[in-house]
C-alpha atoms as a printed R data frame, in Angstrom:
    type eleno elety resid chain resno      x      y       z
1   ATOM     1    CA   UNK     A     1  0.000  0.000   0.000
2   ATOM     2    CA   UNK     A     2  2.843  2.384   0.905
3   ATOM     3    CA   UNK     A     3  4.465  1.692  -2.450
4   ATOM     4    CA   UNK     A     4  1.214  2.464  -4.269
5   ATOM     5    CA   UNK     A     5  0.798  5.707  -2.336
6   ATOM     6    CA   UNK     A     6  4.393  6.725  -3.094
7   ATOM     7    CA   UNK     A     7  3.873  5.962  -6.777
8   ATOM     8    CA   UNK     A     8  0.631  7.960  -6.752
9   ATOM     9    CA   UNK     A     9  2.379 10.959  -5.188
10  ATOM    10    CA   UNK     A    10  5.179 10.738  -7.742
11  ATOM    11    CA   UNK     A    11  2.686 10.634 -10.588
12  ATOM    12    CA   UNK     A    12  0.815 13.620  -9.155
13  ATOM    13    CA   UNK     A    13  4.064 15.605  -8.908
14  ATOM    14    CA   UNK     A    14  4.953 14.710 -12.497
15  ATOM    15    CA   UNK     A    15  1.501 15.738 -13.716
16  ATOM    16    CA   UNK     A    16  1.816 19.086 -11.918
17  ATOM    17    CA   UNK     A    17  5.305 19.583 -13.356
18  ATOM    18    CA   UNK     A    18  4.099 18.770 -16.866
19  ATOM    19    CA   UNK     A    19  1.226 21.246 -16.496
20  ATOM    20    CA   UNK     A    20  3.617 23.912 -15.200
21  ATOM    21    CA   UNK     A    21  5.994 23.331 -18.116
22  ATOM    22    CA   UNK     A    22  3.121 23.572 -20.609
23  ATOM    23    CA   UNK     A    23  2.093 26.891 -19.047
24  ATOM    24    CA   UNK     A    24  5.688 28.105 -19.189
25  ATOM    25    CA   UNK     A    25  5.876 27.146 -22.884
26  ATOM    26    CA   UNK     A    26  2.782 29.264 -23.550
27  ATOM    27    CA   UNK     A    27  4.305 32.206 -21.695
28  ATOM    28    CA   UNK     A    28  7.556 31.751 -23.623
29  ATOM    29    CA   UNK     A    29  5.662 31.878 -26.911
30  ATOM    30    CA   UNK     A    30  3.902 35.102 -25.891
31  ATOM    31    CA   UNK     A    31  7.257 36.541 -24.809
32  ATOM    32    CA   UNK     A    32  8.778 35.561 -28.164
33  ATOM    33    CA   UNK     A    33  5.944 37.154 -30.148
34  ATOM    34    CA   UNK     A    34  6.163 40.369 -28.125
35  ATOM    35    CA   UNK     A    35  9.942 40.622 -28.550
36  ATOM    36    CA   UNK     A    36  9.808 39.937 -32.288
37  ATOM    37    CA   UNK     A    37  7.035 42.518 -32.773
38  ATOM    38    CA   UNK     A    38  8.930 45.222 -30.873
39  ATOM    39    CA   UNK     A    39 12.247 44.547 -32.623
40  ATOM    40    CA   UNK     A    40 10.501 44.343 -36.010
41  ATOM    41    CA   UNK     A    41  9.029 47.825 -35.525
42  ATOM    42    CA   UNK     A    42 12.397 49.194 -34.398
43  ATOM    43    CA   UNK     A    43 14.311 47.779 -37.365
44  ATOM    44    CA   UNK     A    44 11.607 49.066 -39.712
45  ATOM    45    CA   UNK     A    45 12.155 52.558 -38.315
46  ATOM    46    CA   UNK     A    46 15.978 52.390 -38.237
47  ATOM    47    CA   UNK     A    47 17.076 49.803 -40.812
48  ATOM    48    CA   UNK     A    48 20.714 48.906 -41.321
49  ATOM    49    CA   UNK     A    49 19.936 47.752 -44.887
50  ATOM    50    CA   UNK     A    50 16.866 48.675 -46.920
51  ATOM    51    CA   UNK     A    51 15.861 45.380 -48.473
52  ATOM    52    CA   UNK     A    52 14.219 45.127 -51.856
53  ATOM    53    CA   UNK     A    53 10.960 43.753 -53.196
54  ATOM    54    CA   UNK     A    54 11.728 40.143 -52.217
55  ATOM    55    CA   UNK     A    55 11.808 40.905 -48.492
56  ATOM    56    CA   UNK     A    56  8.113 40.259 -47.855
57  ATOM    57    CA   UNK     A    57  8.414 36.800 -49.387
58  ATOM    58    CA   UNK     A    58 11.485 36.179 -47.262
59  ATOM    59    CA   UNK     A    59  9.598 37.212 -44.119
60  ATOM    60    CA   UNK     A    60  6.724 34.836 -44.898
61  ATOM    61    CA   UNK     A    61  9.092 31.892 -45.361
62  ATOM    62    CA   UNK     A    62 10.970 32.684 -42.156
63  ATOM    63    CA   UNK     A    63  7.772 32.978 -40.123
64  ATOM    64    CA   UNK     A    64  6.477 29.695 -41.578
65  ATOM    65    CA   UNK     A    65  9.591 27.718 -40.671
66  ATOM    66    CA   UNK     A    66  9.670 29.385 -37.248
67  ATOM    67    CA   UNK     A    67  6.077 28.217 -36.686
68  ATOM    68    CA   UNK     A    68  7.150 24.635 -37.420
69  ATOM    69    CA   UNK     A    69  9.996 25.068 -34.954
70  ATOM    70    CA   UNK     A    70  7.623 26.345 -32.262
71  ATOM    71    CA   UNK     A    71  5.311 23.385 -32.800
72  ATOM    72    CA   UNK     A    72  8.218 20.965 -32.407
73  ATOM    73    CA   UNK     A    73  9.354 22.810 -29.304
74  ATOM    74    CA   UNK     A    74  5.923 22.295 -27.740
75  ATOM    75    CA   UNK     A    75  6.322 18.566 -28.426
76  ATOM    76    CA   UNK     A    76  9.877 18.040 -27.118
77  ATOM    77    CA   UNK     A    77 10.734 21.245 -25.278
78  ATOM    78    CA   UNK     A    78  9.785 19.819 -21.879
79  ATOM    79    CA   UNK     A    79 12.771 17.429 -21.911
80  ATOM    80    CA   UNK     A    80 15.231 20.023 -20.626
81  ATOM    81    CA   UNK     A    81 12.989 21.361 -17.804
82  ATOM    82    CA   UNK     A    82 12.332 17.780 -16.671
83  ATOM    83    CA   UNK     A    83 16.095 17.263 -16.606
84  ATOM    84    CA   UNK     A    84 16.561 20.398 -14.495
85  ATOM    85    CA   UNK     A    85 13.871 19.213 -12.078
86  ATOM    86    CA   UNK     A    86 15.611 15.833 -11.834
87  ATOM    87    CA   UNK     A    87 19.024 17.279 -10.898
88  ATOM    88    CA   UNK     A    88 17.363 19.483  -8.269
89  ATOM    89    CA   UNK     A    89 15.470 16.571  -6.686
90  ATOM    90    CA   UNK     A    90 18.518 14.286  -6.703
91  ATOM    91    CA   UNK     A    91 21.011 17.023  -5.748
92  ATOM    92    CA   UNK     A    92 23.100 16.135  -8.800
93  ATOM    93    CA   UNK     A    93 25.664 18.328 -10.544
94  ATOM    94    CA   UNK     A    94 28.378 20.801  -9.577
95  ATOM    95    CA   UNK     A    95 26.153 23.528  -8.144
96  ATOM    96    CA   UNK     A    96 24.553 21.011  -5.771
97  ATOM    97    CA   UNK     A    97 27.818 19.289  -4.833
98  ATOM    98    CA   UNK     A    98 29.453 22.654  -4.113
99  ATOM    99    CA   UNK     A    99 26.423 23.922  -2.179
100 ATOM   100    CA   UNK     A   100 26.267 27.134  -4.196
101 ATOM   101    CA   UNK     A   101 23.955 30.016  -3.320
102 ATOM   102    CA   UNK     A   102 21.202 30.985  -5.781
103 ATOM   103    CA   UNK     A   103 23.505 33.655  -7.221
104 ATOM   104    CA   UNK     A   104 26.273 31.087  -7.609
105 ATOM   105    CA   UNK     A   105 23.848 28.693  -9.290
106 ATOM   106    CA   UNK     A   106 22.807 31.435 -11.705
107 ATOM   107    CA   UNK     A   107 26.380 32.365 -12.650
108 ATOM   108    CA   UNK     A   108 27.571 28.763 -13.027
109 ATOM   109    CA   UNK     A   109 24.405 27.723 -14.855
110 ATOM   110    CA   UNK     A   110 24.541 30.543 -17.403
111 ATOM   111    CA   UNK     A   111 28.261 30.025 -18.000
112 ATOM   112    CA   UNK     A   112 27.842 26.267 -18.327
113 ATOM   113    CA   UNK     A   113 24.853 26.270 -20.668
114 ATOM   114    CA   UNK     A   114 26.353 29.032 -22.792
115 ATOM   115    CA   UNK     A   115 29.635 27.136 -23.150
116 ATOM   116    CA   UNK     A   116 27.827 23.989 -24.269
117 ATOM   117    CA   UNK     A   117 25.690 25.949 -26.736
118 ATOM   118    CA   UNK     A   118 28.850 27.549 -28.123
119 ATOM   119    CA   UNK     A   119 30.377 24.095 -28.655
120 ATOM   120    CA   UNK     A   120 27.164 22.736 -30.207
121 ATOM   121    CA   UNK     A   121 27.095 25.680 -32.618
122 ATOM   122    CA   UNK     A   122 30.753 25.378 -33.579
123 ATOM   123    CA   UNK     A   123 30.341 21.657 -34.323
124 ATOM   124    CA   UNK     A   124 27.405 22.478 -36.621
125 ATOM   125    CA   UNK     A   125 29.908 24.400 -38.744
126 ATOM   126    CA   UNK     A   126 32.749 21.883 -38.595
127 ATOM   127    CA   UNK     A   127 30.945 18.589 -39.284
128 ATOM   128    CA   UNK     A   128 29.624 18.455 -42.849
129 ATOM   129    CA   UNK     A   129 26.427 16.365 -42.224
130 ATOM   130    CA   UNK     A   130 25.405 18.809 -39.482
131 ATOM   131    CA   UNK     A   131 26.329 21.850 -41.570
132 ATOM   132    CA   UNK     A   132 23.873 20.564 -44.200
133 ATOM   133    CA   UNK     A   133 21.096 21.351 -41.697
134 ATOM   134    CA   UNK     A   134 22.587 24.535 -40.263
135 ATOM   135    CA   UNK     A   135 22.961 26.203 -43.641
136 ATOM   136    CA   UNK     A   136 19.162 26.651 -43.652
137 ATOM   137    CA   UNK     A   137 19.831 29.374 -41.100
138 ATOM   138    CA   UNK     A   138 22.861 30.811 -42.870
139 ATOM   139    CA   UNK     A   139 21.515 30.979 -46.408
140 ATOM   140    CA   UNK     A   140 19.218 33.871 -45.493
141 ATOM   141    CA   UNK     A   141 20.512 36.762 -47.604
142 ATOM   142    CA   UNK     A   142 18.253 39.337 -45.932
143 ATOM   143    CA   UNK     A   143 19.047 38.922 -42.240
144 ATOM   144    CA   UNK     A   144 16.510 40.443 -39.861
145 ATOM   145    CA   UNK     A   145 14.776 39.625 -36.581
146 ATOM   146    CA   UNK     A   146 13.014 36.602 -38.108
147 ATOM   147    CA   UNK     A   147 16.335 35.033 -39.148
148 ATOM   148    CA   UNK     A   148 17.036 34.156 -35.526
149 ATOM   149    CA   UNK     A   149 14.203 31.618 -35.672
150 ATOM   150    CA   UNK     A   150 14.807 30.362 -39.208
151 ATOM   151    CA   UNK     A   151 16.278 26.945 -38.469
152 ATOM   152    CA   UNK     A   152 15.696 23.441 -39.730
153 ATOM   153    CA   UNK     A   153 13.577 21.499 -37.183
154 ATOM   154    CA   UNK     A   154 16.328 18.867 -36.885
155 ATOM   155    CA   UNK     A   155 18.640 21.533 -35.459
156 ATOM   156    CA   UNK     A   156 16.398 21.811 -32.396
157 ATOM   157    CA   UNK     A   157 16.823 18.074 -31.831
158 ATOM   158    CA   UNK     A   158 20.609 18.533 -32.041
159 ATOM   159    CA   UNK     A   159 20.615 21.238 -29.363
160 ATOM   160    CA   UNK     A   160 18.528 19.400 -26.736
161 ATOM   161    CA   UNK     A   161 21.213 16.841 -25.722
162 ATOM   162    CA   UNK     A   162 23.648 19.712 -25.186
163 ATOM   163    CA   UNK     A   163 21.183 21.381 -22.828
164 ATOM   164    CA   UNK     A   164 20.717 18.101 -20.966
165 ATOM   165    CA   UNK     A   165 24.474 17.574 -20.668
166 ATOM   166    CA   UNK     A   166 25.017 21.093 -19.290
167 ATOM   167    CA   UNK     A   167 22.104 20.744 -16.859
168 ATOM   168    CA   UNK     A   168 23.444 17.433 -15.558
169 ATOM   169    CA   UNK     A   169 27.111 18.478 -15.283
170 ATOM   170    CA   UNK     A   170 26.543 21.872 -13.694
171 ATOM   171    CA   UNK     A   171 23.388 20.992 -11.708
172 ATOM   172    CA   UNK     A   172 21.304 23.695 -13.352
173 ATOM   173    CA   UNK     A   173 17.946 24.237 -11.600
174 ATOM   174    CA   UNK     A   174 14.801 24.894 -13.634
175 ATOM   175    CA   UNK     A   175 14.641 28.603 -12.773
176 ATOM   176    CA   UNK     A   176 18.193 29.179 -14.081
177 ATOM   177    CA   UNK     A   177 17.344 27.268 -17.278
178 ATOM   178    CA   UNK     A   178 14.236 29.435 -17.719
179 ATOM   179    CA   UNK     A   179 16.320 32.587 -17.218
180 ATOM   180    CA   UNK     A   180 18.910 31.465 -19.764
181 ATOM   181    CA   UNK     A   181 16.293 30.543 -22.366
182 ATOM   182    CA   UNK     A   182 14.558 33.914 -21.951
183 ATOM   183    CA   UNK     A   183 17.827 35.837 -22.405
184 ATOM   184    CA   UNK     A   184 18.838 33.605 -25.316
185 ATOM   185    CA   UNK     A   185 15.499 34.200 -27.039
186 ATOM   186    CA   UNK     A   186 15.812 37.950 -26.540
187 ATOM   187    CA   UNK     A   187 19.356 37.960 -27.872
188 ATOM   188    CA   UNK     A   188 18.448 35.816 -30.887
189 ATOM   189    CA   UNK     A   189 15.998 38.546 -31.885
190 ATOM   190    CA   UNK     A   190 18.403 41.407 -31.209
191 ATOM   191    CA   UNK     A   191 21.569 39.992 -32.766
192 ATOM   192    CA   UNK     A   192 19.831 39.214 -36.071
193 ATOM   193    CA   UNK     A   193 17.795 42.425 -36.203
194 ATOM   194    CA   UNK     A   194 18.374 44.699 -39.173
195 ATOM   195    CA   UNK     A   195 20.061 47.485 -37.204
196 ATOM   196    CA   UNK     A   196 23.450 48.124 -35.675
197 ATOM   197    CA   UNK     A   197 24.665 49.586 -32.413
198 ATOM   198    CA   UNK     A   198 26.777 52.748 -32.213
199 ATOM   199    CA   UNK     A   199 30.443 51.765 -32.449
200 ATOM   200    CA   UNK     A   200 31.417 52.969 -28.959
201 ATOM   201    CA   UNK     A   201 28.549 51.152 -27.241
202 ATOM   202    CA   UNK     A   202 29.221 48.035 -29.270
203 ATOM   203    CA   UNK     A   203 32.920 48.061 -28.375
204 ATOM   204    CA   UNK     A   204 32.183 48.082 -24.654
205 ATOM   205    CA   UNK     A   205 29.339 45.575 -24.706
206 ATOM   206    CA   UNK     A   206 31.100 42.943 -26.813
207 ATOM   207    CA   UNK     A   207 33.799 42.562 -24.143
208 ATOM   208    CA   UNK     A   208 31.431 40.011 -22.559
209 ATOM   209    CA   UNK     A   209 28.247 40.040 -24.668
210 ATOM   210    CA   UNK     A   210 27.475 38.924 -28.240
211 ATOM   211    CA   UNK     A   211 26.220 42.183 -29.730
212 ATOM   212    CA   UNK     A   212 24.155 42.571 -32.921
213 ATOM   213    CA   UNK     A   213 27.214 44.023 -34.678
214 ATOM   214    CA   UNK     A   214 29.411 41.127 -33.605
215 ATOM   215    CA   UNK     A   215 26.940 38.483 -34.772
216 ATOM   216    CA   UNK     A   216 26.457 40.121 -38.173
217 ATOM   217    CA   UNK     A   217 29.975 38.916 -39.080
218 ATOM   218    CA   UNK     A   218 28.860 35.332 -38.510
219 ATOM   219    CA   UNK     A   219 26.283 35.702 -41.300
220 ATOM   220    CA   UNK     A   220 28.819 36.939 -43.829
221 ATOM   221    CA   UNK     A   221 29.009 35.148 -47.174
222 ATOM   222    CA   UNK     A   222 32.802 34.871 -46.728
223 ATOM   223    CA   UNK     A   223 33.608 31.531 -45.076
224 ATOM   224    CA   UNK     A   224 36.394 32.752 -42.739
225 ATOM   225    CA   UNK     A   225 33.865 35.210 -41.330
226 ATOM   226    CA   UNK     A   226 31.029 32.657 -41.267
227 ATOM   227    CA   UNK     A   227 33.307 30.387 -39.220
228 ATOM   228    CA   UNK     A   228 33.734 32.916 -36.427
229 ATOM   229    CA   UNK     A   229 31.751 34.489 -33.574
230 ATOM   230    CA   UNK     A   230 29.833 31.349 -32.586
231 ATOM   231    CA   UNK     A   231 28.755 32.655 -29.172
232 ATOM   232    CA   UNK     A   232 25.113 32.604 -28.097
233 ATOM   233    CA   UNK     A   233 25.013 35.155 -25.264
234 ATOM   234    CA   UNK     A   234 28.599 35.576 -24.050
235 ATOM   235    CA   UNK     A   235 31.512 36.598 -26.274
236 ATOM   236    CA   UNK     A   236 34.156 35.166 -23.930
237 ATOM   237    CA   UNK     A   237 34.072 31.709 -25.538
238 ATOM   238    CA   UNK     A   238 35.028 33.061 -28.964
239 ATOM   239    CA   UNK     A   239 37.968 34.836 -27.390
240 ATOM   240    CA   UNK     A   240 39.066 31.742 -25.453
241 ATOM   241    CA   UNK     A   241 38.716 29.414 -28.456
242 ATOM   242    CA   UNK     A   242 40.279 31.957 -30.861
243 ATOM   243    CA   UNK     A   243 37.207 32.207 -33.076
244 ATOM   244    CA   UNK     A   244 36.590 35.885 -32.383
245 ATOM   245    CA   UNK     A   245 36.288 38.281 -35.333
246 ATOM   246    CA   UNK     A   246 36.281 42.036 -34.562
247 ATOM   247    CA   UNK     A   247 34.218 43.012 -37.659
248 ATOM   248    CA   UNK     A   248 32.037 43.665 -39.462
249 ATOM   249    CA   UNK     A   249 32.823 46.113 -42.237
250 ATOM   250    CA   UNK     A   250 29.222 46.998 -42.998
251 ATOM   251    CA   UNK     A   251 29.967 48.527 -46.388
252 ATOM   252    CA   UNK     A   252 31.430 45.189 -47.556
253 ATOM   253    CA   UNK     A   253 29.132 42.789 -45.679
254 ATOM   254    CA   UNK     A   254 27.097 40.385 -47.809
255 ATOM   255    CA   UNK     A   255 24.770 37.855 -46.192
256 ATOM   256    CA   UNK     A   256 23.896 34.318 -47.275
257 ATOM   257    CA   UNK     A   257 25.633 31.339 -48.858
258 ATOM   258    CA   UNK     A   258 26.833 31.024 -52.432
259 ATOM   259    CA   UNK     A   259 24.766 28.775 -54.655
260 ATOM   260    CA   UNK     A   260 21.622 28.987 -52.506
261 ATOM   261    CA   UNK     A   261 20.112 32.226 -53.774
262 ATOM   262    CA   UNK     A   262 17.501 30.800 -56.141
263 ATOM   263    CA   UNK     A   263 13.848 31.325 -55.255
264 ATOM   264    CA   UNK     A   264 13.094 27.590 -55.141
265 ATOM   265    CA   UNK     A   265 15.880 26.957 -52.651
266 ATOM   266    CA   UNK     A   266 14.726 29.889 -50.527
267 ATOM   267    CA   UNK     A   267 11.124 28.624 -50.377
268 ATOM   268    CA   UNK     A   268  9.725 26.780 -47.352
269 ATOM   269    CA   UNK     A   269  9.885 23.455 -49.193
270 ATOM   270    CA   UNK     A   270 13.392 24.216 -50.408
271 ATOM   271    CA   UNK     A   271 14.639 24.987 -46.906
272 ATOM   272    CA   UNK     A   272 13.111 21.841 -45.402
273 ATOM   273    CA   UNK     A   273 14.704 19.566 -48.001
274 ATOM   274    CA   UNK     A   274 17.976 21.500 -48.269
275 ATOM   275    CA   UNK     A   275 19.922 19.186 -45.888
276 ATOM   276    CA   UNK     A   276 19.153 16.268 -48.184
277 ATOM   277    CA   UNK     A   277 20.298 18.022 -51.362
278 ATOM   278    CA   UNK     A   278 24.114 17.681 -51.390
279 ATOM   279    CA   UNK     A   279 24.358 19.127 -54.901
280 ATOM   280    CA   UNK     A   280 22.963 22.452 -53.681
281 ATOM   281    CA   UNK     A   281 25.335 25.159 -52.611
282 ATOM   282    CA   UNK     A   282 28.002 25.110 -55.273
283 ATOM   283    CA   UNK     A   283 29.837 28.416 -55.705
284 ATOM   284    CA   UNK     A   284 27.653 31.037 -57.338
285 ATOM   285    CA   UNK     A   285 28.840 33.569 -59.878
286 ATOM   286    CA   UNK     A   286 26.810 36.388 -58.321
287 ATOM   287    CA   UNK     A   287 26.415 37.527 -54.744
288 ATOM   288    CA   UNK     A   288 23.377 39.178 -53.213
289 ATOM   289    CA   UNK     A   289 23.266 42.852 -52.413
290 ATOM   290    CA   UNK     A   290 21.830 43.253 -48.895
291 ATOM   291    CA   UNK     A   291 20.389 46.607 -49.811
292 ATOM   292    CA   UNK     A   292 18.174 45.284 -52.612
293 ATOM   293    CA   UNK     A   293 17.905 41.540 -52.074
294 ATOM   294    CA   UNK     A   294 18.891 41.163 -55.737
295 ATOM   295    CA   UNK     A   295 21.981 39.676 -57.403
296 ATOM   296    CA   UNK     A   296 24.994 41.946 -57.678
297 ATOM   297    CA   UNK     A   297 25.685 43.203 -61.155
């Protein structure tokens, strides 16, 4: 009887946790929509590049693939919070073993998750089968706030184990995970937004933080620049791993990937099947002008 009661209590706790996570997912979606709307209005008022007639079509495609990503996140996004709840209940991980204060847990958790996300991102660039999926994000030749959420659904599945590993190793509690995800979502919108920070402000912020200017380099069409500035929130990892690039030179910056400019490849269907099309992406003879969205003459 005691065993049945214990099992019943455990099930009740899990049901409550699942309901709480579902509610948190809803709040996260509302937060995401609010952030995107605000940043979209700001970049419309103060654009870095004035995109051409193809930008509306690009926006529609980005929003569509982001909607697929959100749907998948609702299906599998609870894995990481459940992991954080597990390490808290079992007192597992560095923050629990060291008996850290809440502030210590926050600092260690953010550093740990951000390091693992940096590594996960860098590997996406270095391992060809994974790059096949990640180029869906990088082939956007009109980078704006929606680009931050233009990713192949499989990329979300790649990131989850890295979250779990960081949570387990560093003993990240659920509230620290929620904080990190909120900041990461906010920064994804800001760093891809079609505006730039004043040079002086950018220079001071990027000492520790991945600024919009700093991340713009990562979306350059030039591979040495694409393979730099992998950081999610903190810039310290790029400096430590020697992948930091001090750019960009905005007058020379061109977004996207060569050989993936055609309308069919930039469609929703094209993006979803892009990882399975190894012949796509051969060097193109023309680049794309960020200011018009059209091929350079």
